[in-house]
OpenMM code with the backbone's topology and positions (N, CA, C; nanometers):
from openmm import Vec3, app, unit

residues = "MET VAL GLU GLY LYS ARG LYS GLU ASN LEU VAL ALA GLU MET SER VAL ARG GLU HIS LYS VAL HIS ALA GLY LEU ALA GLU LYS LEU GLY GLY LYS ASP GLU ALA PRO ASP PRO HIS GLU LEU LEU GLU SER ALA LEU ALA ALA CYS THR ILE LEU THR VAL GLN LEU TYR ALA ASN ARG LYS GLY TYR LYS LEU GLU SER THR ASP VAL LYS VAL LYS ILE GLU SER GLU GLY PRO GLU THR GLN ILE SER ARG GLU ILE THR PHE ARG GLY GLU LEU THR ASP GLU GLU LYS ALA ARG LEU TYR ASP ILE ALA GLY ARG CYS PRO ILE HIS ARG LEU LEU GLU SER LYS VAL THR ILE THR SER LYS MET VAL".split()
positions = [
    Vec3(8.5639, 10.4010, 11.6351),
    Vec3(8.5791, 10.4944, 11.6771),
    Vec3(8.6847, 10.6118, 11.6640),
    Vec3(8.6634, 10.7672, 11.6234),
    Vec3(8.7462, 10.8244, 11.5778),
    Vec3(8.7799, 10.9515, 11.7450),
    Vec3(8.8808, 10.9232, 11.7610),
    Vec3(8.8445, 11.0331, 11.8883),
    Vec3(8.8792, 11.1591, 11.8205),
    Vec3(8.9238, 11.3057, 11.8309),
    Vec3(8.9701, 11.4005, 11.8163),
    Vec3(8.9766, 11.5266, 11.9091),
    Vec3(9.0892, 11.5767, 11.8836),
    Vec3(9.1605, 11.6455, 11.9454),
    Vec3(9.1851, 11.8303, 11.9320),
    Vec3(9.1956, 11.9509, 11.9226),
    Vec3(9.2504, 12.0412, 11.8764),
    Vec3(9.3862, 12.0467, 11.8932),
    Vec3(9.4808, 12.0268, 11.7774),
    Vec3(9.6055, 12.0352, 11.8123),
    Vec3(9.7128, 12.1101, 11.8475),
    Vec3(9.7045, 12.2106, 11.7542),
    Vec3(9.7041, 12.3627, 11.7562),
    Vec3(9.5594, 12.4399, 11.7404),
    Vec3(9.6318, 12.5982, 11.7275),
    Vec3(9.5404, 12.6814, 11.7096),
    Vec3(9.4221, 12.6125, 11.5626),
    Vec3(9.4526, 12.6107, 11.4409),
    Vec3(9.3659, 12.5602, 11.3061),
    Vec3(9.3676, 12.4182, 11.2786),
    Vec3(9.3840, 12.2937, 11.3876),
    Vec3(9.4292, 12.1776, 11.3396),
    Vec3(9.4153, 12.1024, 11.4088),
    Vec3(9.3259, 12.0600, 11.3698),
    Vec3(9.2692, 11.8794, 11.4717),
    Vec3(9.3407, 11.7965, 11.4033),
    Vec3(9.3185, 11.7119, 11.5515),
    Vec3(9.4091, 11.5874, 11.5290),
    Vec3(9.3120, 11.4849, 11.5798),
    Vec3(9.3146, 11.3915, 11.5038),
    Vec3(9.2228, 11.2390, 11.5305),
    Vec3(9.2768, 11.1539, 11.5410),
    Vec3(9.2932, 11.0781, 11.6203),
    Vec3(9.2989, 10.8933, 11.6617),
    Vec3(9.2039, 10.8049, 11.6390),
    Vec3(9.3062, 10.7138, 11.5010),
    Vec3(9.1754, 10.6064, 11.4976),
    Vec3(9.2858, 10.4481, 11.4795),
    Vec3(9.2585, 10.4329, 11.6070),
    Vec3(9.3225, 10.3037, 11.6747),
    Vec3(9.4716, 10.3758, 11.6811),
    Vec3(9.5408, 10.2985, 11.5790),
    Vec3(9.6885, 10.3674, 11.6016),
    Vec3(9.7648, 10.4378, 11.5760),
    Vec3(9.6464, 10.4904, 11.4614),
    Vec3(9.7223, 10.6294, 11.3568),
    Vec3(9.6472, 10.7184, 11.3840),
    Vec3(9.7581, 10.8400, 11.3731),
    Vec3(9.7266, 10.9749, 11.3603),
    Vec3(9.6723, 11.0442, 11.2200),
    Vec3(9.5690, 11.1277, 11.2370),
    Vec3(9.4736, 11.1805, 11.0832),
    Vec3(9.4901, 11.3918, 11.1627),
    Vec3(9.5158, 11.4330, 11.0915),
    Vec3(9.5732, 11.5416, 11.0447),
    Vec3(9.4193, 11.6248, 10.9794),
    Vec3(9.3401, 11.7574, 11.0436),
    Vec3(9.3057, 11.8411, 10.9290),
    Vec3(9.3320, 11.9441, 10.9810),
    Vec3(9.3006, 12.0579, 10.8375),
    Vec3(9.3664, 12.2038, 10.8918),
    Vec3(9.2899, 12.3220, 10.7873),
    Vec3(9.2879, 12.3878, 10.7811),
    Vec3(9.1848, 12.4928, 10.7229),
    Vec3(9.3481, 12.5182, 10.6314),
    Vec3(9.2663, 12.6059, 10.4853),
    Vec3(9.3553, 12.6683, 10.3882),
    Vec3(9.3789, 12.7820, 10.4349),
    Vec3(9.5190, 12.8650, 10.3987),
    Vec3(9.5265, 13.0370, 10.4280),
    Vec3(9.3839, 13.1086, 10.4231),
    Vec3(9.3253, 13.1378, 10.3495),
    Vec3(9.2475, 13.2019, 10.2564),
    Vec3(9.1221, 13.1952, 10.3823),
    Vec3(9.0942, 13.1004, 10.4810),
    Vec3(9.0154, 13.0859, 10.5429),
    Vec3(9.0935, 13.1037, 10.6634),
    Vec3(9.1480, 13.1153, 10.7135),
    Vec3(9.2765, 13.1747, 10.8521),
    Vec3(9.3787, 13.0639, 10.8624),
    Vec3(9.3557, 12.9047, 10.8337),
    Vec3(9.4639, 12.8487, 10.9045),
    Vec3(9.5692, 12.8705, 10.7964),
    Vec3(9.7039, 12.7500, 10.7783),
    Vec3(9.8230, 12.7897, 10.7574),
    Vec3(9.8292, 12.6638, 10.6574),
    Vec3(9.7659, 12.5843, 10.6135),
    Vec3(9.7178, 12.5117, 10.5216),
    Vec3(9.7912, 12.3644, 10.6089),
    Vec3(9.8352, 12.3397, 10.6688),
    Vec3(9.9109, 12.1851, 10.7766),
    Vec3(9.8670, 12.0976, 10.7087),
    Vec3(9.7048, 12.0426, 10.6994),
    Vec3(9.6643, 11.9486, 10.6427),
    Vec3(9.5767, 11.9556, 10.5651),
    Vec3(9.4566, 11.8769, 10.5180),
    Vec3(9.3297, 11.7946, 10.4371),
    Vec3(9.2364, 11.9197, 10.4943),
    Vec3(9.1785, 11.9722, 10.4357),
    Vec3(9.0980, 12.0560, 10.5283),
    Vec3(8.9189, 11.9045, 10.5371),
    Vec3(8.8463, 11.9082, 10.6441),
    Vec3(8.8081, 11.8382, 10.6382),
    Vec3(8.7143, 11.7972, 10.5501),
    Vec3(8.6347, 11.8740, 10.4322),
    Vec3(8.6127, 11.8325, 10.3546),
    Vec3(8.7022, 11.7646, 10.2024),
    Vec3(8.8207, 11.7766, 10.1891),
    Vec3(8.8973, 11.6517, 10.1675),
    Vec3(8.8925, 11.5569, 10.1841),
    Vec3(8.8724, 11.5559, 10.3368),
    Vec3(8.9087, 11.4483, 10.4090),
    Vec3(8.8030, 11.3749, 10.4124),
    Vec3(8.6373, 11.3916, 10.3313),
    Vec3(8.5757, 11.3127, 10.2906),
    Vec3(8.5269, 11.2681, 10.1895),
    Vec3(8.5952, 11.3622, 10.0863),
    Vec3(8.6875, 11.2901, 9.9223),
    Vec3(8.7321, 11.2028, 9.9611),
    Vec3(8.8521, 11.1910, 10.0435),
    Vec3(8.9750, 11.1073, 10.0572),
    Vec3(8.9095, 10.9471, 10.0691),
    Vec3(8.8011, 11.0561, 10.2194),
    Vec3(8.7638, 10.8590, 10.1836),
    Vec3(8.6537, 10.8288, 10.0997),
    Vec3(8.6130, 10.8707, 10.0543),
    Vec3(8.4923, 10.7846, 9.9166),
    Vec3(8.5988, 10.7374, 9.8397),
    Vec3(8.7097, 10.8491, 9.8336),
    Vec3(8.8142, 10.7335, 9.6948),
    Vec3(8.9402, 10.6593, 9.7792),
    Vec3(8.9131, 10.7158, 9.9245),
    Vec3(8.9673, 10.5022, 9.9475),
    Vec3(8.9001, 10.3936, 9.9223),
    Vec3(8.7531, 10.4739, 9.9589),
    Vec3(8.6964, 10.2958, 9.9831),
    Vec3(8.6750, 10.2766, 9.8746),
    Vec3(8.6410, 10.3742, 9.7409),
    Vec3(8.6358, 10.2847, 9.6719),
    Vec3(8.7898, 10.1898, 9.5816),
    Vec3(8.8668, 10.2445, 9.5940),
    Vec3(8.9972, 10.2085, 9.5207),
    Vec3(8.9225, 10.0470, 9.6250),
    Vec3(8.9669, 10.0548, 9.7264),
    Vec3(8.9875, 9.9029, 9.8591),
    Vec3(8.8259, 9.7856, 9.7507),
    Vec3(8.7000, 9.8539, 9.7628),
    Vec3(8.6549, 9.8162, 9.7536),
    Vec3(8.6367, 9.7440, 9.6573),
    Vec3(8.7252, 9.8043, 9.4948),
    Vec3(8.6849, 9.7378, 9.4167),
    Vec3(8.8483, 9.6612, 9.3637),
    Vec3(8.9584, 9.6860, 9.4432),
    Vec3(9.0569, 9.5756, 9.4321),
    Vec3(8.9629, 9.4810, 9.5366),
    Vec3(8.9210, 9.4813, 9.6462),
    Vec3(8.8965, 9.3310, 9.6671),
    Vec3(8.8293, 9.2331, 9.5953),
    Vec3(8.7119, 9.3346, 9.5498),
    Vec3(8.6887, 9.2314, 9.4873),
    Vec3(8.7569, 9.1890, 9.3137),
    Vec3(8.8528, 9.2891, 9.2799),
    Vec3(8.9097, 9.2426, 9.1562),
    Vec3(8.9839, 9.1176, 9.2279),
    Vec3(9.0435, 9.1156, 9.3434),
    Vec3(9.1733, 9.0205, 9.3676),
    Vec3(9.0935, 8.8804, 9.4456),
    Vec3(8.9487, 8.8854, 9.4152),
    Vec3(8.8743, 8.7671, 9.4764),
    Vec3(8.8923, 8.6770, 9.3137),
    Vec3(8.7897, 8.7235, 9.2232),
    Vec3(8.7879, 8.7829, 9.0811),
    Vec3(8.9523, 8.7112, 9.0043),
    Vec3(9.0770, 8.7069, 9.0786),
    Vec3(9.1735, 8.6831, 9.0312),
    Vec3(9.1429, 8.7868, 8.8833),
    Vec3(9.1021, 8.8760, 8.8533),
    Vec3(9.1457, 9.0221, 8.8102),
    Vec3(9.2395, 9.1026, 8.7151),
    Vec3(9.3149, 9.1289, 8.6093),
    Vec3(9.4923, 9.1619, 8.6514),
    Vec3(9.4769, 9.3053, 8.6360),
    Vec3(9.3759, 9.3495, 8.7931),
    Vec3(9.3439, 9.5310, 8.7710),
    Vec3(9.4602, 9.5644, 8.8863),
    Vec3(9.5862, 9.6341, 8.7744),
    Vec3(9.6737, 9.7091, 8.8051),
    Vec3(9.6467, 9.7994, 8.9031),
    Vec3(9.5745, 9.9476, 8.9322),
    Vec3(9.5190, 9.9934, 9.0415),
    Vec3(9.3883, 10.1090, 8.9708),
    Vec3(9.3174, 10.1022, 9.0477),
    Vec3(9.1899, 10.1754, 9.0203),
    Vec3(9.2207, 10.3179, 9.0577),
    Vec3(9.2146, 10.4327, 8.9716),
    Vec3(9.2980, 10.5871, 9.0409),
    Vec3(9.0697, 10.6462, 9.0117),
    Vec3(9.1324, 10.7618, 9.1330),
    Vec3(8.9752, 10.7734, 9.1479),
    Vec3(9.0321, 10.8829, 9.1736),
    Vec3(8.8984, 10.9799, 9.1629),
    Vec3(8.9665, 11.2010, 9.1760),
    Vec3(8.7649, 11.1443, 9.2329),
    Vec3(8.8016, 11.2460, 9.3452),
    Vec3(8.6495, 11.3165, 9.3936),
    Vec3(8.6431, 11.3773, 9.3977),
    Vec3(8.5453, 11.5093, 9.3710),
    Vec3(8.5067, 11.6659, 9.3690),
    Vec3(8.3851, 11.6755, 9.4417),
    Vec3(8.3685, 11.7612, 9.6423),
    Vec3(8.2476, 11.7993, 9.6012),
    Vec3(8.2314, 11.9201, 9.5342),
    Vec3(8.1307, 11.9129, 9.5034),
    Vec3(8.0408, 12.0377, 9.3198),
    Vec3(7.9590, 12.1392, 9.3985),
    Vec3(7.8932, 12.0972, 9.4794),
    Vec3(7.8309, 12.2226, 9.5395),
    Vec3(7.7294, 12.0885, 9.6675),
    Vec3(7.7198, 12.1984, 9.7719),
    Vec3(7.6521, 12.1109, 9.9330),
    Vec3(7.6038, 12.2009, 10.0049),
    Vec3(7.3961, 12.1334, 10.0083),
    Vec3(7.3054, 12.2027, 10.1104),
    Vec3(7.2323, 12.0724, 10.0777),
    Vec3(7.0631, 12.1346, 10.0774),
    Vec3(7.0085, 11.9827, 10.0637),
    Vec3(6.9669, 11.8636, 9.9498),
    Vec3(7.0845, 11.9161, 9.8354),
    Vec3(7.0791, 11.8953, 9.7430),
    Vec3(7.2192, 11.8552, 9.6581),
    Vec3(7.3721, 11.8738, 9.7482),
    Vec3(7.4946, 11.7650, 9.8018),
    Vec3(7.4909, 11.7213, 9.6219),
    Vec3(7.5802, 11.8183, 9.5187),
    Vec3(7.6669, 11.7152, 9.4063),
    Vec3(7.8155, 11.6896, 9.4462),
    Vec3(7.8435, 11.5652, 9.4437),
    Vec3(7.9754, 11.4731, 9.4108),
    Vec3(8.0278, 11.4139, 9.3703),
    Vec3(8.1260, 11.4628, 9.2261),
    Vec3(8.1346, 11.3746, 9.1614),
    Vec3(8.2699, 11.2852, 9.1373),
    Vec3(8.2820, 11.2135, 9.0805),
    Vec3(8.3717, 11.1021, 9.0897),
    Vec3(8.3979, 11.0020, 8.9862),
    Vec3(8.5252, 11.0266, 8.9297),
    Vec3(8.5480, 10.9930, 8.8345),
    Vec3(8.6633, 10.8733, 8.8205),
    Vec3(8.6432, 10.7301, 8.8093),
    Vec3(8.6816, 10.6767, 8.7893),
    Vec3(8.8012, 10.5458, 8.6751),
    Vec3(8.9590, 10.5209, 8.6850),
    Vec3(9.0096, 10.5132, 8.6125),
    Vec3(9.0548, 10.3508, 8.6534),
    Vec3(9.0477, 10.2387, 8.5223),
    Vec3(9.1031, 10.1209, 8.5970),
    Vec3(9.1578, 10.1465, 8.5135),
    Vec3(9.3241, 10.0715, 8.5380),
    Vec3(9.4118, 10.0335, 8.4811),
    Vec3(9.4840, 9.9173, 8.4883),
    Vec3(9.5102, 9.7961, 8.4267),
    Vec3(9.5718, 9.6377, 8.4268),
    Vec3(9.4401, 9.6212, 8.2439),
    Vec3(9.5124, 9.5021, 8.2498),
    Vec3(9.4732, 9.3642, 8.1439),
    Vec3(9.3291, 9.3424, 8.1802),
    Vec3(9.2669, 9.4122, 8.1281),
    Vec3(9.1142, 9.3870, 8.2049),
    Vec3(8.9984, 9.4231, 8.0471),
    Vec3(8.9047, 9.2923, 7.9925),
    Vec3(8.8467, 9.3410, 7.9107),
    Vec3(8.7664, 9.4123, 7.9974),
    Vec3(8.6329, 9.4656, 7.8222),
    Vec3(8.5649, 9.5206, 7.8906),
    Vec3(8.4029, 9.5201, 7.9488),
    Vec3(8.4291, 9.4208, 7.9661),
    Vec3(8.3326, 9.3466, 8.1172),
    Vec3(8.3418, 9.3599, 8.2564),
    Vec3(8.5094, 9.2764, 8.2665),
    Vec3(8.6038, 9.3192, 8.3808),
    Vec3(8.5482, 9.4730, 8.4573),
    Vec3(8.5734, 9.6017, 8.3757),
    Vec3(8.5200, 9.6720, 8.3476),
    Vec3(8.4103, 9.7135, 8.3834),
    Vec3(8.3588, 9.7440, 8.3870),
    Vec3(8.1248, 9.7149, 8.3158),
    Vec3(8.1466, 9.6855, 8.5018),
    Vec3(8.1833, 9.5413, 8.5455),
    Vec3(8.1453, 9.4673, 8.6862),
    Vec3(8.2024, 9.6022, 8.7560),
    Vec3(8.3244, 9.5798, 8.7174),
    Vec3(8.4522, 9.6695, 8.8467),
    Vec3(8.3586, 9.7942, 8.9168),
    Vec3(8.3084, 9.9140, 8.8007),
    Vec3(8.2398, 10.0114, 8.8126),
    Vec3(8.1557, 9.9882, 8.8700),
    Vec3(8.0975, 9.8922, 8.7967),
    Vec3(7.9552, 9.8609, 8.9396),
    Vec3(7.9748, 9.8546, 9.0854),
    Vec3(8.1173, 9.7784, 9.0830),
    Vec3(8.1508, 9.7116, 9.2119),
    Vec3(8.1440, 9.8854, 9.3382),
    Vec3(8.1882, 9.9342, 9.2035),
    Vec3(8.2276, 10.1054, 9.2793),
    Vec3(8.0773, 10.1866, 9.3908),
    Vec3(8.0284, 10.1422, 9.2478),
    Vec3(7.9119, 10.1617, 9.3396),
    Vec3(7.8239, 10.1432, 9.5275),
    Vec3(7.9183, 10.0222, 9.5691),
    Vec3(7.8227, 9.9615, 9.5933),
    Vec3(7.9129, 10.0213, 9.6964),
    Vec3(8.1204, 10.0779, 9.6941),
    Vec3(8.1474, 10.1040, 9.8294),
    Vec3(8.0625, 10.1244, 9.9607),
    Vec3(8.1276, 10.1074, 10.0842),
    Vec3(8.0485, 10.1285, 10.2188),
    Vec3(8.0124, 10.3015, 10.1982),
    Vec3(8.1117, 10.3834, 10.2048),
    Vec3(8.1100, 10.5273, 10.1660),
    Vec3(8.0402, 10.5732, 10.1287),
    Vec3(8.0235, 10.5613, 9.9762),
    Vec3(7.9040, 10.5891, 9.8593),
    Vec3(7.8129, 10.5786, 9.9150),
    Vec3(7.7386, 10.4251, 9.9775),
    Vec3(7.6433, 10.3877, 10.0286),
    Vec3(7.6133, 10.5059, 10.1584),
    Vec3(7.6937, 10.5318, 10.2162),
    Vec3(7.6743, 10.5796, 10.3460),
    Vec3(7.5986, 10.7186, 10.2642),
    Vec3(7.7217, 10.7988, 10.2239),
    Vec3(7.6972, 10.9145, 10.1875),
    Vec3(7.5761, 10.9505, 10.1569),
    Vec3(7.5124, 10.8162, 10.0315),
    Vec3(7.3962, 10.8705, 9.9609),
    Vec3(7.2290, 10.8283, 10.0578),
    Vec3(7.2501, 10.7878, 10.1588),
    Vec3(7.1477, 10.7282, 10.2778),
    Vec3(7.1391, 10.8226, 10.3543),
    Vec3(7.0328, 10.8469, 10.3893),
    Vec3(6.9199, 10.9351, 10.5313),
    Vec3(7.0287, 10.9321, 10.6124),
    Vec3(7.1054, 11.0213, 10.6950),
    Vec3(7.2223, 11.0111, 10.7970),
    Vec3(7.2044, 11.1081, 10.8575),
    Vec3(7.1947, 11.0480, 11.0151),
    Vec3(7.1358, 11.0880, 11.1027),
    Vec3(7.2455, 11.1646, 11.2732),
    Vec3(7.2948, 11.2658, 11.2686),
    Vec3(7.3882, 11.2711, 11.3731),
    Vec3(7.3259, 11.3356, 11.4868),
    Vec3(7.3709, 11.2462, 11.5881),
    Vec3(7.3035, 11.2924, 11.7545),
    Vec3(7.4446, 11.2398, 11.8419),
    Vec3(7.4185, 11.4019, 11.9162),
    Vec3(7.5239, 11.4693, 11.9115),
    Vec3(7.5032, 11.4950, 12.0931),
    Vec3(7.5571, 11.4783, 12.1887),
    Vec3(7.5576, 11.5253, 12.3091),
    Vec3(7.6409, 11.6435, 12.3889),
    Vec3(7.6288, 11.6752, 12.4599),
    Vec3(7.7832, 11.7927, 12.5326),
    Vec3(7.8535, 11.6666, 12.6574),
    Vec3(7.9241, 11.6316, 12.6894),
    Vec3(7.9481, 11.5631, 12.7939),
    Vec3(8.0690, 11.6718, 12.8485),
] * unit.nanometer
topology = app.Topology()
chain = topology.addChain("A")
for resn in residues:
    res = topology.addResidue(resn, chain)
    for name in ("N", "CA", "C"):
        topology.addAtom(name, app.Element.getBySymbol(name[0]), res)
C-alpha cells in the first residue's frame, strides 16, 4: 500500500513501507520541477519492473546479463493510450537468450497490469 500527502505547494510525498517517494510538476505546469511528475513515475514503474523481472529470470537461468537498459515513454493517452518501451540487453548473451529475455520482459507484472482492464474504486473518508 502507498500513502500520499501534500508535502508543499505542488509536491506530493508518498510513503512506501519505509521509503519516501516524491512527485512534482514541471515549471510549465506551475510547479518548480522538484521531482518526477506522476506520468514519469508511471513510466519509471514499467522500466523498473521490466529490469527487475528480466534480471530475476536471468539469475535463475545463469545468463550472463550485465544490465537491462529500458526507455519508456507515454506517447499518447486516452481510450487508446500508447506507451513505447525500448529494451537493450547488455552482457555475454546468445541470440536465443536475448529472445527469451525479451519475451520475459513482456510478462512483467506492471506491463500486464497496464494492458489489463483496470477499475479504480475511490471513496471519500
